[in-house]
C-alpha positions in Angstrom: 24.0 15.2 63.2 24.7 11.6 62.4 21.6 9.8 60.8 20.5 6.8 62.4 20.0 3.6 60.5 16.5 2.2 61.2 15.8 -1.2 62.7 14.1 -2.4 59.5 17.2 -1.4 57.5 19.4 -3.2 59.8 17.1 -6.4 59.5 16.9 -6.2 55.8 20.6 -6.3 55.5 20.8 -9.2 58.1 18.4 -11.2 56.0 20.3 -10.8 52.9 23.6 -11.2 54.8 22.4 -14.4 56.3 21.4 -15.7 53.0 24.8 -14.9 51.7 26.3 -16.6 54.7 24.4 -19.7 54.1 25.4 -19.9 50.5 29.1 -19.4 51.2 29.0 -21.9 54.3 27.9 -24.7 52.2 30.5 -23.8 49.6 33.4 -24.4 51.9 31.8 -27.0 54.2 32.1 -29.4 51.3 35.9 -29.0 50.9 36.5 -31.2 54.0 34.3 -33.9 52.7 36.1 -34.3 49.3 38.0 -37.4 50.5 34.8 -39.1 51.5 33.0 -38.0 48.4 35.5 -39.5 46.1 34.8 -42.8 47.6 30.9 -42.5 48.1 30.4 -41.1 44.6 33.3 -43.0 42.8 34.8 -40.0 41.3 38.6 -38.5 41.5 39.5 -35.5 43.6 40.0 -33.6 40.3 36.4 -34.1 39.5 35.0 -33.6 42.9 36.7 -30.4 43.3 34.3 -29.0 40.7 31.7 -29.0 43.4 33.7 -25.8 44.7 35.3 -24.6 41.5 32.0 -25.0 39.4 30.0 -23.3 42.1 32.4 -20.4 42.5 32.5 -20.0 38.6 28.9 -19.7 38.3 28.5 -17.5 41.3 31.0 -15.1 39.6 29.1 -15.1 36.3 25.9 -14.3 38.1 27.8 -11.6 39.9 28.8 -10.2 36.7 25.0 -9.4 35.8 24.2 -7.6 39.1 25.2 -4.1 37.9 22.4 -4.6 35.6 20.0 -6.5 37.9 20.5 -4.1 40.8 19.5 -1.3 38.4 16.6 -3.1 36.8 14.8 -4.9 39.6 13.6 -4.1 43.1 15.6 -5.6 46.0 12.8 -7.6 47.4 12.3 -9.4 44.0 16.0 -10.2 43.7 16.0 -11.5 47.2 12.9 -13.9 46.8 14.5 -15.3 43.6 17.8 -15.9 45.4 16.2 -17.5 48.4 14.1 -19.8 46.2 17.2 -21.1 44.3 19.0 -21.7 47.6 16.2 -23.7 49.0 15.6 -25.8 45.9 19.3 -26.3 45.5 19.7 -27.5 49.1 16.8 -29.9 48.7 18.5 -31.5 45.5 21.9 -31.8 47.2 20.3 -33.5 50.3 18.7 -36.1 48.0 21.4 -36.4 45.4 21.9 -40.0 44.5 25.1 -39.4 42.4 27.8 -36.6 41.6 25.9 -35.2 38.7 22.7 -34.3 40.6 24.8 -33.0 43.4 26.6 -30.6 41.1 23.2 -29.4 39.8 22.0 -28.7 43.3 25.3 -26.9 44.0 25.0 -24.6 40.8 21.4 -23.7 41.9 22.8 -22.6 45.2 25.5 -20.8 43.2 22.9 -18.6 41.6 21.7 -17.5 45.0 25.2 -16.6 46.3 25.7 -14.7 43.1 22.7 -12.4 43.8 22.7 -12.3 47.6 26.2 -10.8 48.2 26.1 -7.9 45.9 22.5 -7.3 47.1 23.8 -7.1 50.7 26.4 -4.4 49.7 24.0 -2.5 47.6 21.5 -2.2 50.5 24.4 -0.9 52.6 25.7 1.6 50.1 22.1 2.9 49.2 20.6 3.0 52.8 23.4 3.6 55.2 25.1 7.0 55.7 28.4 7.6 54.3 29.8 8.2 57.8 28.9 4.7 58.8 29.8 2.8 55.6 33.0 1.5 57.1 31.4 -0.1 60.3 28.7 -1.8 58.2 30.9 -3.2 55.5 33.1 -4.4 58.4 30.1 -6.4 59.7 29.2 -7.5 56.1 32.9 -8.7 55.6 32.4 -10.9 58.6 29.6 -12.8 56.6 31.8 -13.4 53.5 35.0 -14.1 55.3 33.8 -16.0 58.4 31.6 -18.4 56.3 34.4 -19.7 54.2 36.5 -20.5 57.3 33.5 -21.8 59.3 32.5 -24.1 56.5 35.2 -26.8 57.1 34.3 -26.7 60.8 30.7 -27.1 60.2 31.1 -29.7 57.4 33.7 -31.8 59.2 31.6 -32.0 62.5 28.1 -32.7 60.9 29.6 -35.2 58.4 31.6 -37.0 61.1 28.5 -37.4 63.1 26.2 -38.6 60.3 27.1 -37.9 56.6 27.9 -35.2 54.2 24.2 -35.0 53.4 23.7 -33.4 56.9 25.3 -30.2 55.8 22.3 -29.5 53.6 19.8 -30.8 56.2 21.1 -28.4 58.7 20.8 -25.3 56.7 17.1 -25.8 55.3 15.4 -24.4 58.5 17.6 -21.4 58.5 16.7 -20.7 54.9 13.1 -20.6 55.8 13.6 -18.2 58.7 15.9 -15.9 56.5 13.1 -16.0 53.8 10.5 -14.8 56.3 12.9 -12.1 57.7 13.7 -10.9 54.3 10.2 -10.9 53.0 9.0 -8.6 56.0 11.9 -6.0 55.9 13.4 -5.6 52.5 12.0 -2.4 50.6 13.5 -0.1 48.1 12.7 0.8 44.4 14.6 0.0 41.1 18.0 1.6 41.5 18.3 2.9 38.0 16.4 3.6 34.7 14.0 0.7 33.6 15.1 0.7 30.1 18.8 -0.6 30.7 19.7 -3.1 28.0 21.2 -6.3 29.1 24.5 -7.1 27.4 24.2 -10.9 26.7 27.5 -10.9 24.7 29.4 -9.5 27.6 28.0 -12.2 29.9 28.9 -14.9 27.4 32.4 -13.6 27.0 33.1 -13.4 30.7 31.7 -16.8 31.3 34.0 -18.1 28.4 37.2 -16.3 29.7 36.7 -17.2 33.3 36.1 -20.8 32.3 39.1 -20.8 30.0 41.4 -19.6 32.7 40.4 -22.5 35.0 40.6 -25.0 32.2 44.1 -23.7 31.3 45.2 -24.5 34.8 43.6 -27.8 34.7 45.9 -28.6 31.8 48.9 -28.0 34.1 47.4 -30.3 36.6 46.9 -32.9 34.0 49.9 -32.6 31.8 52.4 -30.5 33.9 53.4 -26.8 33.8 55.7 -27.1 30.9 53.4 -29.0 28.7 52.4 -27.8 25.3 48.8 -28.1 26.2 49.1 -25.6 29.0 50.9 -23.0 26.9 48.5 -23.6 24.0 45.6 -22.7 26.2 47.3 -19.8 27.7 47.7 -18.3 24.1 44.0 -19.1 23.4 42.7 -17.6 26.5 44.8 -14.4 26.1 43.3 -14.0 22.5 39.7 -14.4 23.9 40.6 -11.7 26.6 41.8 -9.3 24.0 38.8 -9.7 21.9 36.6 -9.1 25.0 38.4 -5.8 25.6 38.0 -4.8 22.1 34.2 -5.6 22.1 33.7 -3.5 25.5 35.5 -0.6 23.9 33.1 -0.7 21.0 29.7 -1.7 22.3 27.1 0.8 23.6 25.8 -1.9 26.0 27.8 -2.3 29.0 27.2 -5.3 31.5 29.6 -3.2 33.9 31.0 0.1 33.3 34.8 -0.8 33.3 35.6 2.9 32.9 35.7 3.0 36.7 39.0 1.1 36.5 40.6 4.3 35.2 40.7 5.3 38.9 44.0 4.1 40.0 43.2 3.8 43.7 40.0 1.8 42.8 42.2 -0.6 40.7 44.7 -1.1 43.4 41.9 -1.7 46.0 40.4 -4.3 43.7 43.5 -6.1 43.4 43.9 -6.2 47.2 40.3 -7.2 47.5 40.8 -10.1 45.0 44.1 -11.2 46.3 42.9 -11.5 50.0 40.0 -13.6 49.0 42.3 -15.8 46.8 44.4 -16.4 49.9 41.3 -16.8 52.2 39.3 -19.4 50.2 42.7 -21.1 48.9 43.8 -21.8 52.5 40.3 -22.9 53.6 40.6 -25.4 50.7 44.3 -26.4 51.2 44.6 -26.8 55.0 41.9 -29.4 55.7 43.3 -31.6 52.8 46.8 -31.1 54.3 45.6 -32.0 57.8 43.9 -35.2 56.4 46.7 -36.3 53.9 49.8 -35.2 55.9 48.8 -35.0 59.5 46.3 -38.0 59.3 43.5 -36.0 61.0 40.0 -36.8 60.7 37.3 -34.6 59.2 36.2 -33.1 62.3 39.7 -32.0 63.6 40.5 -30.8 60.0 37.6 -28.5 60.1 37.9 -27.4 63.8 41.5 -26.2 63.5 40.1 -23.3 61.3 37.6 -22.2 63.9 39.6 -20.2 66.3 41.1 -18.0 63.5 37.7 -17.6 62.0 36.3 -16.3 65.3 39.3 -13.9 66.1 39.0 -12.5 62.4 35.3 -12.0 62.9 36.0 -9.8 65.9 38.4 -7.6 63.9 36.1 -6.8 61.0 33.9 -4.2 62.8 37.1 -2.9 64.5 38.8 -2.3 61.2 35.7 -0.6 59.9 35.5 1.7 62.8 39.2 2.8 62.3 38.5 3.4 58.7 35.4 5.6 59.4 37.6 7.6 61.9 41.1 7.4 60.7 40.9 6.3 57.0 42.1 3.2 55.1 46.0 3.6 55.8 46.2 1.8 59.1 44.0 -1.2 58.6 45.2 -1.8 55.0 49.0 -1.7 55.9 48.4 -3.8 59.1 46.5 -6.3 57.0 49.1 -6.7 54.4 51.9 -7.2 57.0 49.9 -9.8 58.9 48.9 -11.8 55.9 52.5 -11.6 54.5 53.9 -12.8 57.7 51.4 -15.6 58.1 51.8 -17.1 54.7 55.4 -16.9 54.8 55.5 -18.8 58.2 53.3 -21.4 56.6 56.0 -22.0 54.0 58.9 -21.8 56.6 57.5 -24.3 58.9 55.7 -26.4 56.3 57.7 -29.5 57.4 57.0 -29.0 61.1 53.2 -28.1 60.7 50.9 -29.5 63.5 47.4 -29.0 64.5 48.3 -26.3 67.1 50.8 -24.4 64.8 48.1 -24.4 61.9 45.8 -22.9 64.4 48.2 -20.2 65.3 49.4 -19.3 61.8 45.9 -19.4 60.5 44.8 -16.9 63.2 47.6 -14.5 62.1 46.4 -14.7 58.4 42.7 -14.4 59.4 43.2 -11.4 61.6 45.1 -9.7 58.7 42.6 -10.8 56.3 39.8 -9.0 58.2 41.7 -6.0 58.8 41.9 -5.3 55.0 39.0 -7.0 53.3 36.0 -4.9 54.2 38.2 -1.7 54.3 39.3 -2.2 50.8 35.8 -2.6 49.6 34.7 0.5 51.5 37.5 2.7 50.2 36.7 1.4 46.8 33.2 2.4 47.0 34.1 6.0 48.0 36.0 6.3 44.5 32.7 6.3 42.5 29.5 8.0 42.9 25.8 7.7 41.8 24.8 4.8 39.4 28.5 3.9 39.1 28.3 2.5 42.6 26.3 -0.5 41.3 29.2 -1.1 38.7 31.7 -0.9 41.4 29.7 -3.2 43.8 29.1 -5.8 40.9 32.8 -5.7 39.8 34.2 -6.1 43.3 31.6 -8.9 44.3 32.4 -10.6 41.0 36.2 -10.6 41.2 36.2 -11.6 45.0 34.0 -14.6 44.1 36.3 -15.4 41.2 39.3 -15.2 43.5 38.0 -18.0 45.4 37.3 -20.2 42.4 40.7 -19.4 40.9 42.4 -19.9 44.4 40.8 -23.3 44.8 41.6 -24.3 41.3 45.3 -23.1 41.3 46.2 -24.6 44.6 44.6 -28.0 43.8 46.3 -27.9 40.4 49.5 -27.5 42.0 49.1 -30.7 44.1 48.0 -32.5 41.0 50.9 -31.4 38.9 53.3 -32.5 41.6 51.7 -36.0 41.6 52.5 -36.2 37.9 56.2 -35.1 38.2 56.9 -36.9 41.4 56.2 -40.4 40.1 54.6 -41.5 43.4 51.1 -42.3 44.4 51.7 -41.2 47.9 49.2 -38.8 49.1 51.6 -37.8 51.9 54.4 -36.8 49.7 52.4 -35.1 46.9 50.3 -33.2 49.3 53.2 -32.0 51.4 55.3 -31.0 48.4 52.3 -29.2 46.6 51.4 -27.4 49.8 55.0 -26.1 50.0 54.5 -24.7 46.5 51.2 -23.3 47.3 52.5 -21.5 50.4 55.2 -19.8 48.3 52.4 -18.8 45.7 50.4 -17.2 48.6 53.3 -15.4 50.2 54.1 -13.7 46.9 50.7 -12.7 46.4 50.4 -11.3 50.0 53.7 -9.3 49.4 52.2 -7.8 46.3 49.1 -6.7 48.3 51.2 -5.1 50.9 53.2 -3.3 48.2 49.9 -2.1 46.6 48.5 -0.6 49.9 51.7 1.0 50.8 51.9 2.5 47.3 48.4 4.1 47.8 49.3 5.5 51.2 52.5 7.2 49.8 51.2 8.2 46.4 47.7 9.6 47.5 48.3 10.6 51.2 45.5 13.2 51.0 43.0 10.6 50.0 43.9 7.9 52.5 
């Protein structure tokens, strides 16, 4: 007999999910305001993009600690901490007089996002029966996939009516409602033993490596892809990465139990999960800028054009979860790979002919494909581990999907910046169009690799999928 999920559990998941939604919504809602912010705050696009890149980077670092946090602290305490940081950060952003203060507010919000998303999935994995994991992760995937796409629409509309500050004013009442809902419904005890030791060196190491990767790509944006600065920092980053691997093989303290990556299915599911979010956040960053600089659309239209695809994708998440619960991951993951590959390839093929309507159509194809695979890959990854290692899997997947967004934003913006250096022109139209073409090629290659990975799992491990 299938165990029913109580109303309290559903509402607790909803509370944490809404907090995660708010955090992600504000993240991408700022993308569409970048051209305005460069003028209002007197900073360059390369500087202002750190409102997103820095936010995602800190969120990634916080997520790297959640395997420890979820084992050490009660869910309600984690939630209260997260919602407080979200509220305070939003107030600071609303009142920010300059870029540094605005960035501080965004970083406080990043702490909230870094805790809320893993907590949402932890509640699902701990309190929802295994036979319903797919459907619930499907609904959860709506939150972390719909919010990035709704962000430009929300940001474009409200900033067009008033200013970019209205983005933060609009979410403050919702944060208060979410805080009350979570306070009254979230329960649960400490997930693991209380004497778990925190690995400060691993956190520091991950922070340095993740930052170095972004900094390395920045060198390409500032000096070109064949510059000595770019290759020098590639070498330095690789050295630090191997030092980190060596340290984790020797230490008795583990921030995340990376031994779970010995499972080949889990590795490939993580790759697909990472890749889909790279594409998702990357497009939500690239397309509004393309619309404004190439198509000369205003912020409202640049944001609204992503809305239809976002809504269609949202409908797909629970359907994909239901298919996974009843049929397994093969159908939704392969369908996801095919649609995302087709969508990104068509963006490149028609890059010179893209229009408001065509972007809506192609983005809808990508979004439907994204939502078929995103929650399914997470669900199937969670089924590869058991017991306390589920917290490690949850933390690892949450951390990497968040970093995928940071890296996606960084890489795609760097490509446009690098084009501006090599083209010798200051034309936003030419630089954005040329850079977008290269970005579409990058996204198509990544989509094809994701497709290959899910087909490989289906063929190599047919009894497990």
